[in-house]
C-alpha positions as CSV (number, residue, x, y, z in Angstrom):
1,M,4.2,-19.6,95.0
2,N,7.7,-18.3,95.6
3,L,7.7,-15.5,98.2
4,L,10.5,-13.5,99.8
5,I,10.3,-11.7,103.1
6,Q,13.0,-9.0,103.3
7,H,14.6,-6.8,106.0
8,G,12.7,-8.4,109.0
9,R,14.0,-9.3,112.4
10,V,13.6,-13.1,112.4
11,I,13.0,-14.7,115.9
12,D,12.6,-18.4,116.3
13,P,12.1,-19.0,120.1
14,A,12.8,-22.7,120.0
15,S,16.3,-22.4,118.6
16,G,17.1,-18.9,119.9
17,L,17.6,-17.5,116.4
18,D,17.3,-13.7,116.6
19,Q,18.7,-11.9,113.6
20,H,17.9,-9.6,110.7
21,C,17.7,-11.8,107.6
22,D,15.6,-12.6,104.6
23,V,13.3,-15.6,104.5
24,A,12.6,-17.4,101.2
25,L,9.5,-19.5,100.8
26,A,8.6,-22.0,98.1
27,A,6.0,-24.7,97.8
28,G,4.7,-24.0,101.3
29,R,8.2,-24.4,102.9
30,I,11.0,-22.3,104.2
31,V,13.8,-22.8,101.6
32,A,16.3,-20.4,103.0
33,L,17.1,-18.1,105.9
34,G,19.4,-15.4,104.7
35,Q,20.8,-15.7,101.2
36,A,18.2,-17.2,98.9
37,P,19.2,-19.9,96.4
38,A,20.7,-18.6,93.1
39,D,17.8,-20.0,91.1
40,F,15.1,-18.6,93.5
41,V,12.8,-16.1,91.7
42,P,10.1,-14.6,94.0
43,R,6.7,-13.8,92.6
44,R,6.1,-11.5,95.6
45,V,8.3,-9.7,98.0
46,L,7.1,-8.5,101.5
47,D,9.1,-5.7,103.0
48,A,9.2,-6.5,106.7
49,R,11.4,-3.5,107.6
50,G,10.7,-2.6,111.3
51,C,8.8,-5.9,111.8
52,I,9.4,-9.1,113.6
53,V,9.1,-12.4,111.6
54,L,8.0,-15.1,114.1
55,P,6.5,-18.5,113.8
56,G,2.7,-18.6,113.3
57,L,0.9,-18.7,116.6
58,V,-0.5,-22.0,117.9
59,D,-3.7,-21.5,120.1
60,L,-4.6,-24.5,122.2
61,A,-8.1,-23.4,123.3
62,V,-10.6,-22.2,120.7
63,R,-14.3,-22.6,120.2
64,L,-15.3,-22.2,116.5
65,R,-19.0,-22.4,117.3
66,E,-19.8,-24.5,114.2
67,P,-21.7,-26.8,114.1
68,G,-24.7,-25.8,116.2
69,H,-23.9,-22.3,117.3
70,E,-23.7,-20.5,114.0
71,H,-25.5,-17.5,115.5
72,E,-22.5,-16.9,117.7
73,G,-19.8,-17.7,115.2
74,M,-19.3,-19.2,111.7
75,L,-16.2,-21.2,110.8
76,E,-15.3,-18.6,108.2
77,S,-15.5,-15.6,110.6
78,E,-13.6,-17.3,113.4
79,L,-10.8,-18.6,111.2
80,A,-10.5,-15.1,109.6
81,A,-10.2,-13.7,113.2
82,A,-7.5,-16.3,113.8
83,V,-5.2,-15.3,111.0
84,A,-5.9,-11.6,111.7
85,G,-4.4,-12.3,115.1
86,G,-1.4,-14.2,113.7
87,V,-2.8,-17.6,114.7
88,T,-2.0,-20.3,112.0
89,S,-2.9,-23.4,114.0
90,L,-5.6,-23.9,116.6
91,V,-7.1,-26.6,118.7
92,C,-10.9,-26.5,118.8
93,L,-12.9,-27.9,121.7
94,P,-15.6,-30.7,121.2
95,D,-18.6,-28.9,122.8
96,T,-20.4,-28.1,119.6
97,E,-23.9,-29.2,118.7
98,P,-23.8,-32.1,118.0
99,V,-20.8,-32.9,120.2
100,L,-17.7,-34.0,118.3
101,D,-18.1,-37.7,119.4
102,E,-18.5,-39.2,115.9
103,P,-15.8,-39.6,113.2
104,G,-18.1,-38.2,110.5
105,L,-18.6,-34.9,112.4
106,V,-14.8,-34.5,112.9
107,E,-14.1,-35.2,109.2
108,M,-16.8,-32.7,108.1
109,L,-15.3,-30.0,110.4
110,K,-11.8,-30.6,109.1
111,S,-12.9,-30.7,105.5
112,R,-14.8,-27.4,105.9
113,A,-11.8,-25.7,107.5
114,E,-9.4,-26.9,104.9
115,R,-11.5,-25.5,102.1
116,L,-11.3,-22.1,103.6
117,H,-7.5,-22.0,103.3
118,L,-7.1,-20.0,106.5
119,A,-5.8,-21.4,109.9
120,R,-5.1,-25.1,110.4
121,V,-7.7,-26.7,112.7
122,F,-6.9,-29.6,115.1
123,P,-10.1,-30.9,116.7
124,L,-10.4,-32.4,120.1
125,G,-12.8,-35.3,120.3
126,A,-15.2,-35.8,123.2
127,L,-13.9,-38.0,125.9
128,T,-17.4,-39.4,126.7
129,R,-20.4,-39.7,124.4
130,G,-22.3,-36.4,124.3
131,L,-20.0,-35.2,127.0
132,G,-22.3,-37.1,129.3
133,G,-19.6,-38.4,131.5
134,E,-20.7,-42.0,131.4
135,V,-19.6,-43.9,128.3
136,L,-16.2,-43.5,126.6
137,T,-16.1,-42.5,123.0
138,E,-14.4,-44.6,120.3
139,M,-11.1,-42.9,120.7
140,A,-9.3,-45.0,118.0
141,Q,-11.9,-44.0,115.4
142,L,-11.9,-40.4,116.4
143,T,-8.1,-40.3,116.1
144,E,-8.2,-41.8,112.6
145,A,-10.7,-39.0,111.7
146,G,-8.3,-36.4,112.8
147,C,-8.7,-35.7,116.6
148,V,-5.5,-34.8,118.4
149,G,-6.8,-35.6,121.9
150,F,-9.9,-36.0,124.0
151,A,-11.6,-33.6,126.3
152,Q,-14.7,-32.8,128.3
153,A,-14.5,-29.1,127.5
154,E,-16.3,-27.4,130.4
155,V,-18.2,-30.5,131.5
156,A,-16.5,-31.9,134.6
157,L,-16.5,-35.7,135.1
158,P,-18.3,-36.6,138.4
159,N,-17.3,-40.3,138.1
160,T,-13.7,-40.9,139.0
161,Q,-13.9,-44.5,137.7
162,V,-14.9,-43.2,134.2
163,L,-11.9,-40.9,134.3
164,Q,-9.6,-43.7,135.4
165,R,-10.8,-45.9,132.5
166,A,-10.4,-43.1,130.1
167,L,-6.8,-42.5,131.2
168,Q,-6.0,-46.2,131.1
169,Y,-7.3,-46.5,127.5
170,A,-5.5,-43.3,126.5
171,A,-2.2,-44.5,128.0
172,T,-2.5,-47.8,126.2
173,F,-2.6,-46.1,122.7
174,G,-0.6,-43.0,123.4
175,Y,-3.4,-40.5,123.3
176,T,-3.4,-37.2,125.3
177,V,-6.4,-36.3,127.5
178,W,-7.1,-32.6,127.8
179,L,-8.8,-31.7,131.1
180,R,-9.8,-28.5,132.8
181,P,-9.3,-29.3,136.4
182,Q,-12.6,-28.6,138.1
183,D,-14.6,-30.6,140.7
184,A,-18.0,-31.4,139.4
185,H,-19.7,-30.3,142.6
186,L,-17.6,-27.4,143.8
187,G,-17.3,-25.8,140.4
188,R,-20.9,-24.8,139.9
189,G,-20.6,-21.1,140.9
190,V,-20.3,-18.1,138.6
191,A,-17.4,-16.1,140.3
192,A,-14.3,-16.9,142.3
193,S,-15.1,-17.4,146.0
194,G,-13.9,-14.4,148.0
195,P,-15.0,-11.1,149.4
196,L,-16.1,-9.7,146.1
197,A,-18.4,-12.6,145.2
198,T,-19.9,-12.4,148.7
199,R,-20.5,-8.7,148.4
200,L,-22.2,-9.1,145.0
201,G,-24.2,-12.1,146.1
202,L,-22.7,-14.3,143.5
203,A,-22.3,-18.1,143.9
204,G,-18.6,-18.8,144.5
205,V,-16.2,-21.3,143.0
206,P,-13.5,-22.1,145.6
207,V,-9.9,-22.7,144.8
208,A,-10.5,-26.3,146.1
209,A,-12.6,-26.9,143.0
210,E,-9.4,-26.8,141.0
211,T,-6.9,-28.4,143.5
212,I,-9.1,-31.4,144.3
213,A,-9.4,-32.1,140.6
214,L,-5.6,-31.7,140.2
215,H,-4.9,-34.1,143.0
216,T,-7.2,-36.7,141.5
217,I,-5.7,-36.3,138.0
218,F,-2.2,-36.6,139.3
219,E,-3.0,-39.7,141.4
220,L,-4.6,-41.4,138.3
221,Q,-1.6,-40.4,136.2
222,R,0.7,-42.2,138.6
223,S,-1.3,-45.4,138.3
224,T,-1.9,-45.2,134.5
225,G,1.0,-43.3,133.0
226,A,-1.4,-41.3,130.8
227,R,-0.3,-38.0,129.3
228,V,-2.6,-35.1,130.3
229,H,-2.7,-31.5,129.2
230,L,-4.3,-29.3,131.8
231,C,-6.4,-26.5,130.4
232,R,-6.7,-23.0,131.8
233,L,-5.3,-23.0,135.3
234,S,-6.7,-20.3,137.4
235,S,-5.1,-20.4,140.9
236,A,-1.8,-20.0,142.7
237,A,-2.4,-23.3,144.5
238,G,-3.0,-25.0,141.1
239,V,0.3,-23.6,139.8
240,E,2.2,-25.0,142.8
241,L,0.7,-28.4,142.4
242,V,1.6,-28.5,138.7
243,R,5.1,-27.4,139.5
244,R,5.5,-30.3,141.9
245,A,3.9,-32.8,139.4
246,K,6.4,-31.7,136.8
247,A,9.3,-32.0,139.2
248,E,8.1,-35.5,140.0
249,G,8.3,-36.4,136.3
250,L,4.6,-36.8,135.5
251,P,3.7,-36.5,131.8
252,V,1.8,-33.2,132.2
253,S,1.6,-29.9,130.4
254,C,-0.7,-27.0,131.0
255,D,-1.9,-23.6,129.8
256,V,-3.4,-20.4,131.1
257,S,-5.9,-18.0,129.4
258,I,-5.3,-14.4,128.5
259,H,-8.1,-13.4,130.9
260,S,-6.6,-15.1,134.0
261,L,-3.2,-13.8,133.1
262,H,-4.3,-10.1,133.1
263,L,-7.5,-9.7,135.0
264,T,-8.8,-10.3,138.5
265,D,-12.2,-10.7,140.1
266,T,-12.4,-6.9,140.6
267,D,-12.7,-6.6,136.8
268,I,-16.3,-7.9,137.2
269,G,-17.0,-4.3,138.3
270,Y,-20.7,-3.8,138.6
271,F,-21.9,-7.1,137.3
272,D,-20.1,-6.7,133.9
273,S,-21.2,-9.8,132.0
274,R,-18.1,-9.4,129.7
275,A,-16.1,-10.7,132.6
276,R,-18.4,-13.7,133.1
277,L,-15.8,-16.4,132.2
278,A,-14.9,-20.0,132.9
279,P,-12.8,-20.5,134.9
280,P,-13.8,-17.4,136.9
281,L,-11.4,-14.6,137.4
282,R,-9.6,-14.9,140.8
283,Q,-7.8,-12.6,143.1
284,A,-4.6,-10.7,142.4
285,R,-2.4,-13.2,144.2
286,D,-3.6,-15.9,141.8
287,R,-3.0,-13.7,138.8
288,D,0.5,-12.9,139.9
289,A,1.3,-16.6,140.5
290,L,0.0,-17.5,137.0
291,R,2.2,-14.8,135.5
292,A,5.2,-16.1,137.4
293,G,4.4,-19.7,136.4
294,L,4.2,-18.8,132.7
295,A,7.5,-16.9,132.9
296,D,9.4,-19.8,134.6
297,G,7.9,-22.5,132.4
298,T,5.7,-24.2,135.0
299,I,2.8,-23.2,132.7
300,D,3.7,-24.1,129.1
301,A,1.4,-22.0,127.0
302,L,-0.8,-18.9,126.8
303,V,-4.2,-19.5,125.1
304,S,-7.0,-17.2,123.9
305,D,-9.8,-19.3,125.3
306,H,-11.7,-17.9,122.3
307,T,-15.5,-18.3,122.9
308,P,-17.7,-16.0,120.8
309,V,-20.9,-15.1,122.5
310,D,-23.8,-13.3,120.9
311,E,-25.5,-10.1,122.2
312,D,-28.6,-11.9,123.6
313,A,-26.5,-14.3,125.7
314,K,-24.5,-11.5,127.3
315,A,-27.4,-9.1,127.8
316,L,-28.5,-11.0,130.9
317,P,-27.9,-10.7,134.7
318,F,-24.3,-11.7,135.4
319,A,-25.2,-15.2,136.9
320,E,-27.4,-16.0,133.9
321,A,-25.1,-14.7,131.1
322,E,-23.2,-17.2,129.0
323,P,-19.6,-17.4,130.0
324,G,-16.9,-16.7,127.4
325,A,-15.2,-13.9,125.4
326,T,-13.6,-13.5,122.0
327,G,-9.8,-13.7,122.1
328,L,-8.1,-14.9,119.0
329,E,-7.2,-11.4,117.8
330,L,-5.9,-10.4,121.2
331,L,-3.6,-13.3,122.0
332,L,-0.4,-11.9,120.6
333,S,-0.8,-8.4,121.9
334,L,-1.7,-9.6,125.4
335,A,1.4,-11.8,125.4
336,L,3.4,-8.7,124.6
337,K,1.6,-6.7,127.2
338,W,2.5,-9.4,129.8
339,S,6.1,-9.3,128.7
340,Q,6.4,-5.5,129.0
341,E,4.7,-5.3,132.4
342,Q,6.6,-8.2,134.0
343,G,10.0,-7.7,132.3
344,V,9.8,-11.0,130.7
345,P,12.2,-11.4,127.7
346,L,10.5,-11.0,124.3
347,V,11.6,-14.5,123.2
348,R,9.7,-16.0,126.1
349,A,6.6,-14.0,125.3
350,L,6.7,-15.2,121.7
351,A,7.5,-18.8,122.8
352,V,4.4,-19.2,125.0
353,V,2.2,-18.5,121.9
354,S,4.2,-20.4,119.3
355,S,6.9,-23.0,120.0
356,A,5.7,-24.0,123.4
357,P,2.1,-24.8,122.5
358,A,3.4,-26.3,119.3
359,G,5.4,-28.7,121.5
360,V,2.3,-29.6,123.4
361,L,0.4,-30.3,120.2
362,G,3.4,-32.1,118.7
363,N,3.4,-34.5,121.7
364,A,-0.3,-35.0,121.3
365,L,0.2,-35.9,117.6
366,G,3.1,-38.2,118.4
367,L,5.5,-35.7,116.7
368,P,7.6,-34.2,119.5
369,D,10.0,-32.9,116.9
370,A,8.4,-29.5,116.2
371,P,10.0,-29.0,112.8
372,H,8.8,-32.3,111.6
373,A,5.3,-31.5,112.8
374,G,5.6,-28.2,110.9
375,L,4.5,-26.0,113.8
376,G,5.9,-23.2,115.9
377,R,9.4,-23.1,114.3
378,I,11.3,-21.1,111.7
379,V,13.8,-23.6,110.2
380,E,14.9,-24.4,106.7
381,G,12.7,-27.1,105.3
382,G,10.0,-26.4,107.8
383,V,6.4,-25.5,106.9
384,A,6.0,-21.8,106.2
385,D,3.5,-20.8,108.8
386,L,4.6,-17.3,109.8
387,C,3.4,-14.2,111.5
388,I,4.9,-10.8,110.7
389,L,4.4,-8.4,113.6
390,E,4.7,-4.6,113.8
391,P,6.0,-4.4,117.4
392,Q,5.9,-0.6,117.8
393,A,2.3,-0.3,116.6
394,R,-0.5,0.2,119.2
395,W,-4.2,-0.4,118.7
396,S,-7.4,0.0,120.6
397,V,-9.7,-3.0,121.1
398,R,-13.1,-2.0,119.5
399,A,-16.0,-4.2,118.8
400,D,-16.5,-2.8,115.3
401,T,-12.9,-3.8,114.2
402,L,-12.9,-7.4,115.5
403,R,-13.3,-9.9,112.7
404,S,-14.8,-12.5,115.0
405,Q,-18.6,-12.8,115.1
406,G,-18.3,-12.5,118.9
407,K,-17.7,-8.9,119.9
408,H,-17.6,-9.3,123.7
409,T,-14.4,-9.1,125.6
410,P,-13.4,-7.6,129.0
411,F,-10.5,-5.9,127.1
412,L,-12.8,-3.6,125.1
413,G,-11.3,-0.1,125.2
414,Y,-7.8,-1.3,126.1
415,E,-4.8,0.0,124.1
416,L,-2.6,-2.9,123.3
417,P,1.0,-3.2,121.9
418,G,1.9,-4.9,118.6
419,R,-0.2,-5.4,115.4
420,V,-0.1,-8.2,112.9
421,R,0.9,-7.0,109.4
422,W,0.8,-10.3,107.6
423,T,0.0,-13.9,108.4
424,L,1.2,-16.7,106.1
425,V,-0.1,-20.3,106.2
426,G,1.7,-22.9,104.1
427,G,3.6,-20.1,102.4
428,A,0.5,-18.3,101.2
429,V,-0.7,-14.9,102.6
430,A,-3.8,-15.6,104.6
431,F,-4.1,-12.2,106.1
432,E,-2.7,-8.8,105.1
433,R,-3.4,-5.5,106.9
434,A,-4.2,-2.7,104.5
């Protein structure tokens, strides 16, 4: 369908484009920026006056909860939440039930997602069978089925030899391994080590749980040459280690979650299970280092770490509650909040949720040229995945207005900047706010 977006401020962070112009779409592609072709006849016109037209968001850390956890989230509800938040492409983790360690499961998930015609889904395959940490999966078969990389989700690998073999195999075939840096033995607590965890009597997770894992990963990268994406950094020390690794030239990228970017361990309050997260919220100095690292490019992307959790799993004592929070619908607004609070240029705030994560995903797909991959860009000939944002709007986070089946987030009650007006996937309107 031919569609014309008029009067919007078009921002493409990757190219630096920032101007008021029309955007013409046809056959799922952007056919013109500015003056539409003479023979272009739109079937629909969107008036984006006062709005920003930006690339559709790319979220690198999402749990869709299907298969196996449908009581916490259905594929339809979570993809509807994605497009409501402006997310047009997302990477889903393999810790479903059953685990995504067989090609048939991956193909089924992708087929279900494609039939919904909402956000694009890029699955991560399990690095080891059943996430058991012992036997490597058939990475070649999983890649053919549609996996963009391989991960252990929240299950740390206790056997360094298994990790070495996984990285050797991945390097041989050009696969990307996605790892959350956590030591299998030190990372068993429920809150960040420190005075607050001690005062509340909660088992602590020291910063060393992250840094020891990072040292191990980087040493194995030096010997194997494997490409690694580090998921959800949580500490100042971790940011500094990544900064050094990048300066050294190691093939590494990383992200941070919206929770670690904005919150600290004090937000646990009086055992508030909505703040029971993995990785745990750390101290203010860690949050500040994460904010600075995201601003200067040490950290590539901001992610929602979307993990819908049902009422029963959260209505438990803090240490027993299931970790996780809904986040897809909050990602863009929390990026804007960070920008406003830290004085970060708007284009950088938009980049960390669009072009930068698209670059990470493009590398994982073997398509480092983002326009060719069709992600995170606004260019003539590119795929028409777009988000149209009302930057001056403000909204309150309420459980009854979230489209996700998961209603728990530590940001409930916050007033946030920016509201998505339309989301387009492949040139079709996937979400429209009434």
